[in-house]
N, C-alpha and C positions, 0 to 999 in steps of 0.2 A: 598652705594649700594653694594648689593653681584656682585661678579666677579667671572668665570669660567675661570683660563688660563689652555689652551692645550697646553702638549709638543710633539709636531710629529717627526718623524723621520727623516725629515732630520734638525731636529737640528733647527726647526723656534718655535715660539708659536702664538698662536691664545686667542685673549683676547674675551669671551661675558660676555655682563653686564645683569645681570639676570632683569626679572622686574615683580613684583608684580603677583601673580600668577603658570601656569604652564609653563613650557620649557618642550619642547619634543626632545629627542635624539635619534639620529640613523640614519641610511644608508638610509634611505626613504626621497624623496625628499618633501612630505608635514611635516618633521620635520622641528621642530622652528631651532635647531643644527646640519647640517645636516656633518655627518663625510663617507664620501666615504670609510672605509676599510672592510676588508672581513673580520675582527675581530668582526666586527660592524651588530648587527642586523639589521631588517629592521627600525622595534620600539626597541629602544633595553630599554632607562631608559623613564623616565622623575623627573623632579626636579620640586618641589613648596616649593613660597615662599608666606609667609607669615607675621601676625604680630604676629605669634609665633615661627617664623624662620625657616630653609630650609629643606628641607625634600629630599632624592633621594630614588625611589621607582623601582629597576629594574622587566623589563617587561619581564620577562620568557624568558630572550636572551639564545642566544644560548650560549654563552662563559660568560657571566656572568657579575655582577657589582660590582663591588668592593671598601671598604673603607678602606685605612691603611691596605691592603692587606687582608682584612678577606671581604669573600662574602657573599649580603646580599641581603635580599627581600629589605626591608626598614631602612631607617639610618636617622636621625638626625646630618646637617652638624655642624662642627666646623671651626673654623677659621682656615685656615692651612693646613683641610684634605687632604689628595691623593686622587683623587678618579681615577679607573681603568675601562675603557668602552672597554671589551675586552680587546685588547691588547693597546691604547691610553689612555696616563695617563694624569690627569687635576689636578688643584689645586685649592680649595674653597676659596677666602677669602669676609670675612665681608665688605671689602673697596670696594671704585670702582677702586682704585688702588694697586693692592695686592702685597703684599713684596715677593721677590726672594726669593723663594725654594729652588729651585738647578736651575743648569745654563748653556747649552749646552759649547761648548768647545768655549771659547774667544776669540772674530775675532778683530783683530788689525783695529783701523780706523786710517785715518788722521784724524787731528786735525781741515782741514776746509770740509769733509765730510757731507752731509748734514743728516739732526735729520735721524732716521731709519723711516720706513711709516709702519704703523700699520697695519695688515693686517684683512681683514674680511671676505676673501669668504673659506668657510669651504671644497666648492670641489673639488676634484681631479683635474685635467688636464684631460683632455682624451687623450688614447695611440695615438702616431703618428704613422698614417700606411703609407705605402709603396703605391705612387701613380703607381708603375707599375706591383703591382701586380690587377691581374682581378679576380673581385671576382663576383662569380657564384647568383643568387638567389635562393631561394626555398630551400628544404631538400638536406642530400649529396645523390650521386647514382640515382638521377632523371630525370636523361637526357639518359633514354630507358631501364635501366637493367631490368625492371620489366618485361619485357616478357621475357627475356629467365628465368626468375624466376619460371614464372609463368608455361612455360613449365617440369622441372623440377620434380613442384609439382604433377603436371598431369602425369608426367611420373613416379614417383613414386610410387603413388593413381593405378594404373596400374597394376602394377608391385605387387604391395600387395595383391589388390585383383586377380590377377589369381593366387597367392602364395597362397591365403586361399581358394581356389576352389580344385585347385591342391592336397592339403593335405586331407580337407573332402572326396575328392572322394577317394583318395587313401586310407581314412580310413574304407568309407563306401561299397567299394568295394574290399576291402582287398588286399589289395597289385598293382589294376589297375593303369592303366596310362590314367590321365583324358585328355589329346590334343589327346592318339591316341585315344579314345572312342570316343568321340569330333567328328574326323574327321570321325573318321568311320561313326558313326548314322547321323551324316551332309551328309554324301556321299550315304546314304540308303533312305535318305529321300527327296534327288533332283528331282522330276520324271523327267522320261526319254520323252523325245519330238521325235515320226518319224513323218519326214516330208518324203511325198508321193508325190511324181511327177507326174503328169497326162501330159495325154497327149492331146495337144489338135487338 
């Protein structure tokens, strides 16, 4: 049975046995093989294994899919082919136990050490957060800063309106002062009230 061996940045490897049919690869949780790396698209590629062979197809990913260094849209895989999903490297093996293609820096293992455990988790661990840092909910700057912004916007609108009225009045009256004419007109239009005192 065919196998994909993923070589990760930390020097570890991940083996995934390919079942007959379709295997989806991407960063989205609904993928069969979930690779949570920035260079991998949500739905990056799909591998089809059937009686005629094994084929890999790119799903219009952002960083592309390459086979032996060549960017492809679709390609048939041969034993030992190197596949890159974005920056994540993998090797295709037609057999269930793949031959070693390249190995990260060798580690010194004691003779009585237990055998290594095969990793099956493709998800990266969540980042550790400092419990002392309190996080506010909602959107940033949502704690009362909107009122000040609204006042500034209204003030700018009124200033622009007055400036427009002044310029138009200045043009139509050939040099008249809008504010002086406005004050004069308001002063003449205010009716005068005369209060008479009647003798009781």
